[in-house]
C-alpha positions, 0 to 999 in steps of 0.5 A: 754714868748713864743707866739703861732705862730697862735693866738699870745697869750702866751703859758703855756710852751715852745711850740710855738703853742696851740693845739686848734690853731693847730686844727683850722688851720690844723685839727691836734694836732701837727704841720704838717711836711714840708721837705723844707728849705728856698732855696728849697722853693724859687725854688719851688715858682719860678717853681709855678709862673704863674701856680697858681690861686693866684695873686700878686708879692710876692712868694707863694707856694700852699700846701695841707695836707696829708691824715693823716694830718701829712705832708704839701705837695706842690700842684700846683692845688687844694691846701688848703693853701698858704705859703709865704716865706720871700722875699729877698727885705723885711725883716720879711714880714711873721711876719709882715703879720701874726701880721697885720692879728691878730691885725685886729681881735681886731676890729672884722675883719674876717680873715681866719685861718693863722699862722707862720711855721718854715722851717727845717732850722728855717726860719719863713714863713707865711701860710694861709688857703684858704677861697675859697676852701673846704676840698673836693676841691670845689671852691667858686666863688670870684671876686675882686674889679678890676674885679667888676669894669671891670678894667685890673689888671694894673689899680688896683691902679687906684681907690678910697674908694668911688668906692669900696662903689659903687661896694658893693652897686651894687653887695653885697647881703646885701650892708648896712652890707658889706659897714660897714665892708668895712669902718672898714677894710679900717680904720684899713688898714690906721691905720697900714699904709698899703699902698697896699690896692688896688682894687685886695685886696678886694673881694666878696665871693659867699657863698653856701647860694648864698649870696655875701659878703666881703671875709675874709681879706687877704694881710694885712701888714704894708708897712710903717714898711718895706718902712719907707717913704710909707705914701700914701694909694693905693686908694684915700679917698675923693680925697686924699691918704695921711695926712688923718684926723679924719674929712676925716674918718667922711666924708667918713662915711657919704658918706657910708651912715653909721649912725654918731654914728656908725662911731664914735663908729668904730673910738673909737674902733680903738683908744681903741685897742692901748694898746692891740695892743702894747702888741701883737706887743711886744710878736710877732715874729717881730724882736725886731728892728721893734717892737717899729717902729710898735708901733710908727706907730699905736700910731701916727695914733691913735693920728690923730683919737683922735686929730681933725686937726692933721696930719698923 
């Protein structure tokens, strides 16, 4: 069975894409060509380092579509897409990030259009459409939580879930809505064992209507899948960053000011997707050696949410 490299649902033939998914990602009915192999792409990424308005240590390349949408082209400025090749130190990270993003949609988390792309040597990379750019090149203002907290980048791990809630109450146009979205996102990130959800991985986007809302999510990965002993969260929750229990998530929901029934429903939603998530992992482009590891991770964290007093 072949899975679509955008939505990770089965395709009806040997094709790696649904036409509708290509339309959503590229506005085209076929995969745009891209002339680079892995080695060439790493050289391009090295040349772009420090020149792009994209933070983070992972190699990234800014891309745009040709006018006829038949080719992806490197674009140091005004790029519409970000491409992430597989880093030398972490195996299958593009597949990991793409899968993590698709899993997030199972609980209603908003993601930008994204998918996997094969280079000319067959290497799999991850590509995501920028949510802060229009097709005309206009830029929407984005402020990450490090900026909102007036912290230097070096302090991006020096924060808490409660700080993020306070920032949303202060700066979001509709705080009650955005705090609920943040709770769901943080719970999901913990569920997949993403230990890198720091202050720069959350942002407020100012949309054309002037409202400041949480941006679509980005940089979602299961860090524990590539670093097995990574069991801590980047931000503390209730003063702790590991071995969180269901009661900690209930207490955090209370801090957020969310109705208890809503918190219980969001926890139940996270628990209920385990079978569908496991199926998606099995059909994904993760190496077979990693699939069961990922299922074990989310199964263990699901058990924590079900069994009061269990440890993650």
